[in-house]
C-alpha positions as CSV (number, residue, x, y, z in Angstrom):
1,X,134.2,50.5,112.6
2,X,135.5,48.3,115.5
3,X,133.1,45.5,116.6
4,X,133.5,43.3,119.6
5,X,131.3,40.2,119.5
6,X,131.1,37.6,122.3
7,X,129.6,34.0,121.8
8,X,129.4,30.9,123.8
9,X,127.3,31.5,126.7
10,X,124.4,29.5,128.0
11,X,122.9,27.4,130.7
12,X,125.2,24.9,132.4
13,X,124.9,22.7,135.6
14,X,127.1,23.5,138.7
15,X,130.6,21.8,138.2
16,X,130.3,22.1,134.4
17,X,132.3,24.0,131.8
18,X,131.7,26.8,129.1
19,X,134.1,28.4,126.9
20,X,133.3,32.2,125.8
21,X,134.8,33.8,122.7
22,X,135.2,37.3,121.8
23,X,136.1,38.4,118.3
24,X,137.3,41.9,117.6
25,X,137.2,43.2,113.8
26,X,137.8,46.7,112.3
27,X,140.8,47.8,114.2
28,X,144.6,47.9,113.3
29,X,145.9,46.6,116.7
30,X,144.4,45.1,119.9
31,X,146.2,45.7,123.1
32,X,144.6,44.5,126.4
33,X,141.6,42.2,126.2
34,X,139.4,41.8,129.2
35,X,136.5,39.9,130.5
36,X,133.9,41.5,133.0
37,X,130.8,40.3,134.4
38,X,127.7,41.6,135.9
39,X,125.1,39.9,138.0
40,X,121.6,41.4,138.5
41,X,121.8,44.2,141.2
42,X,125.6,43.9,141.3
43,X,128.4,46.2,139.8
44,X,130.3,45.1,136.9
45,X,133.4,43.3,138.0
46,X,136.7,42.4,136.1
47,X,137.1,38.7,135.6
48,X,140.2,38.4,133.7
49,X,142.9,40.3,131.6
50,X,145.3,39.2,128.9
51,X,147.8,41.7,127.7
52,X,149.2,42.2,124.2
53,X,152.3,40.3,125.4
54,X,150.2,37.3,126.8
55,X,150.4,38.1,130.6
56,X,147.2,37.2,132.6
57,X,145.5,38.3,135.7
58,X,142.3,36.9,137.3
59,X,139.8,38.0,139.9
60,X,140.3,36.1,143.2
61,X,137.0,34.5,142.7
62,X,137.8,32.7,139.5
63,X,141.5,31.8,140.0
64,X,142.2,28.2,139.4
65,X,138.8,27.7,137.5
66,X,139.0,30.1,134.5
67,X,141.6,30.6,131.8
68,X,141.7,33.6,129.6
69,X,143.6,33.1,126.3
70,X,143.9,34.7,123.0
71,X,144.5,34.0,119.2
72,X,146.5,36.9,117.7
73,X,145.8,35.6,114.1
74,X,142.0,35.4,114.7
75,X,141.7,38.5,116.8
76,X,140.0,36.5,119.4
77,X,140.1,36.2,123.1
78,X,138.6,33.2,125.1
79,X,137.6,32.6,128.6
80,X,137.5,28.8,129.5
81,X,135.4,28.4,132.6
82,X,135.7,25.2,134.5
83,X,134.0,24.0,137.7
84,X,131.2,26.7,137.4
85,X,129.3,27.8,140.4
86,X,125.9,29.4,140.7
87,X,127.6,32.6,141.8
88,X,129.2,32.8,138.3
89,X,125.8,33.5,136.8
90,X,126.1,36.8,135.1
91,X,126.2,38.7,132.0
92,X,129.6,38.5,130.5
93,X,131.2,41.4,128.7
94,X,134.3,41.5,126.5
95,X,136.3,44.6,126.4
96,X,139.1,45.3,124.0
97,X,141.8,48.1,123.8
98,X,141.9,48.9,120.1
99,X,143.9,51.1,117.9
100,X,141.8,52.3,115.0
101,X,143.4,54.4,112.4
102,X,145.2,56.9,114.8
103,X,142.8,56.6,117.8
104,X,143.1,54.1,120.6
105,X,140.2,53.5,123.0
106,X,138.3,50.7,124.7
107,X,135.3,48.9,122.8
108,X,132.7,46.8,124.6
109,X,130.8,43.9,123.5
110,X,127.1,43.7,123.8
111,X,127.4,41.0,126.6
112,X,126.5,37.3,126.8
113,X,124.5,35.5,129.4
114,X,126.0,32.7,131.4
115,X,123.7,30.8,133.8
116,X,124.8,28.1,136.1
117,X,121.9,26.2,137.7
118,X,120.7,22.7,138.3
């Protein structure tokens, strides 16, 4: 069974930093790994992507402030968030494209809260 588990969220003041982690277990191979976020009354939006080869893409709203990275040996993806703003407040989700046995599909984490407030 594939599991995707996020950690590292919390409350931070504007201008502060947080690092989110997402561990994937139970799969044979993980392809793209992505971070999404959803604020109250908003649609879920893509924040950052990292491919299996290490290529990255970011939403315009986080470029220059957020960095996505992955540790292949630990089956983990990170989201380093710097210079956080109140509008970054949201529930952050990790999504992983995972090969399990012979089936490849997307798996989501349960989400983790990030609150930016003074």
